[in-house]
C-alpha positions in Angstrom: -13.7 19.0 -3.7 -14.3 15.4 -4.8 -11.3 13.1 -4.4 -10.1 11.6 -7.7 -10.4 7.8 -7.8 -7.0 6.8 -9.2 -7.6 3.1 -9.8 -10.9 3.7 -11.5 -9.3 6.4 -13.7 -6.6 3.9 -14.6 -9.2 1.3 -15.6 -10.9 3.9 -17.8 -7.5 4.7 -19.4 -7.0 1.1 -20.4 -10.6 0.7 -21.6 -11.9 -1.5 -18.7 -15.4 -0.9 -17.2 -16.2 -3.0 -14.2 -19.3 -5.2 -14.6 -22.0 -6.0 -12.1 -20.8 -8.5 -9.6 -21.5 -12.0 -11.0 -24.1 -14.0 -9.0 -22.7 -17.1 -7.3 -23.4 -20.3 -9.2 -23.7 -22.4 -5.9 -23.9 -22.0 -2.1 -21.2 -19.4 -1.3 -20.7 -15.7 -1.1 -18.4 -13.8 -3.5 -16.1 -12.4 -0.7 -15.4 -12.8 3.0 -13.7 -10.1 5.0 -11.4 -11.0 7.9 -9.5 -8.1 9.5 -7.9 -6.2 6.7 -8.0 -9.1 4.3 -10.5 -10.0 1.6 -10.8 -13.6 0.6 -12.5 -13.8 -2.9 -14.3 -16.8 -4.1 -13.3 -18.1 -7.5 -14.4 -15.8 -10.3 -15.2 -17.1 -13.8 -14.7 -15.5 -17.2 -18.1 -13.8 -17.7 -18.2 -10.8 -20.0 -21.3 -8.7 -20.1 -23.1 -11.3 -17.9 -22.4 -14.2 -20.2 -19.7 -16.9 -20.1 -17.4 -16.0 -23.0 -15.2 -19.0 -23.0 -16.0 -22.7 -22.6 -13.9 -25.8 -22.9 -10.5 -27.0 -22.1 -7.3 -25.1 -22.8 -5.3 -27.0 -25.4 -8.4 -28.4 -27.0 -11.4 -26.1 -27.5 -9.7 -23.0 -26.0 -6.5 -21.5 -27.3 -3.7 -20.2 -25.1 -4.5 -16.6 -26.2 -8.2 -17.0 -25.4 -7.4 -18.6 -22.1 -5.3 -15.6 -21.2 -8.3 -13.4 -22.0 -10.5 -15.6 -19.9 -8.0 -15.1 -17.0 -8.1 -11.4 -17.5 -12.0 -11.4 -17.5 -11.9 -13.3 -14.2 -9.6 -10.7 -12.8 -12.0 -7.9 -13.9 -14.9 -9.7 -12.2 -12.7 -10.0 -9.1 -12.2 -6.2 -9.1 -15.9 -5.7 -9.3 -16.4 -7.9 -6.2 -13.7 -5.9 -4.3 -15.2 -2.6 -5.3 -18.7 -3.7 -4.2 -17.3 -4.9 -0.8 -15.1 -1.8 0.1 -16.5 1.0 -2.1 -13.3 2.1 -3.8 -10.5 0.2 -5.4 -8.2 2.9 -4.0 -8.5 1.2 -0.6 -6.6 -1.8 -2.0 -3.3 -1.9 -0.2 -1.9 -5.0 -2.0 -3.0 -8.0 -4.0 -1.5 -10.7 -1.7 -2.2 -14.0 -3.5 -3.8 -15.2 -6.7 -4.7 -18.8 -7.4 -5.6 -19.6 -11.0 -7.3 -22.9 -12.0 -6.9 -23.9 -15.6 -9.1 -26.7 -17.1 -6.7 -28.1 -19.6 -6.0 -31.2 -21.6 -3.5 -33.6 -19.9 -0.7 -32.7 -22.3 -1.1 -28.9 -21.8 1.6 -27.6 -19.5 1.4 -23.8 -19.9 -1.0 -23.0 -17.0 1.4 -20.4 -15.7 1.1 -18.5 -19.0 -2.7 -18.6 -18.8 -2.7 -17.1 -15.3 -0.4 -14.4 -16.5 -3.6 -13.0 -18.0 -4.7 -12.2 -14.5 -1.3 -11.3 -13.1 -0.2 -8.9 -15.8 -3.6 -7.2 -15.7 -3.3 -6.6 -11.9 0.1 -5.1 -12.2 -1.1 -2.9 -15.1 -3.9 -1.6 -12.9 -2.3 -1.4 -9.5 1.4 -1.2 -10.3 3.7 -2.6 -7.5 0.6 -3.1 -5.3 -0.6 -5.6 -7.9 2.4 -7.9 -7.6 1.4 -11.0 -5.7 2.3 -14.6 -4.7 0.6 -17.0 -7.1 -0.3 -20.6 -8.0 -1.4 -21.8 -11.4 -3.0 -25.2 -11.2 -4.1 -27.5 -14.0 -7.4 -29.2 -13.4 -9.6 -31.7 -15.2 -12.7 -29.5 -15.3 -14.2 -26.4 -13.8 -17.8 -25.2 -13.1 -20.0 -24.6 -16.1 -17.2 -25.9 -18.4 -15.1 -22.7 -18.2 -11.4 -22.8 -18.9 -10.3 -20.6 -16.0 -11.3 -19.7 -12.5 -9.4 -17.2 -10.4 -9.5 -16.5 -6.7 -7.6 -13.9 -4.7 -6.6 -12.7 -1.3 -6.4 -8.9 -1.1 -5.1 -6.6 1.7 -7.1 -3.4 2.2 -6.4 -0.2 4.0 -7.8 -0.1 7.5 
């Protein structure tokens, strides 16, 4: 009898299909494993292999679109995790999320932007998706994206 994959079923229920793992845009790997921790490189807001959002939050990108960009980065992160460990059901806990938000100097709602990632992770993983977090405003990000997200994830041994 085949074991039901709970997290992938949950993703299907909320209408999320994991994409192919985005290719790195520079000299790094998408994830490094150390013991039972995965350290994910920053993921961008690609959707269907294309950058969906570009510009700074508070100028070219609305708060709502920035939240969607943060969610897209989280979805890409889950694709990286699945590729690395085979099943998202092996995720024991999302430990830490760092969200970088390219924003205008007067924009101060980076925390709300990164909620796009945090709320999605809790929606998918429940209590295991709750995490420590930083939301950091920056002057710019690679490829002129508004959001980049990195994670530390604990996996079952």
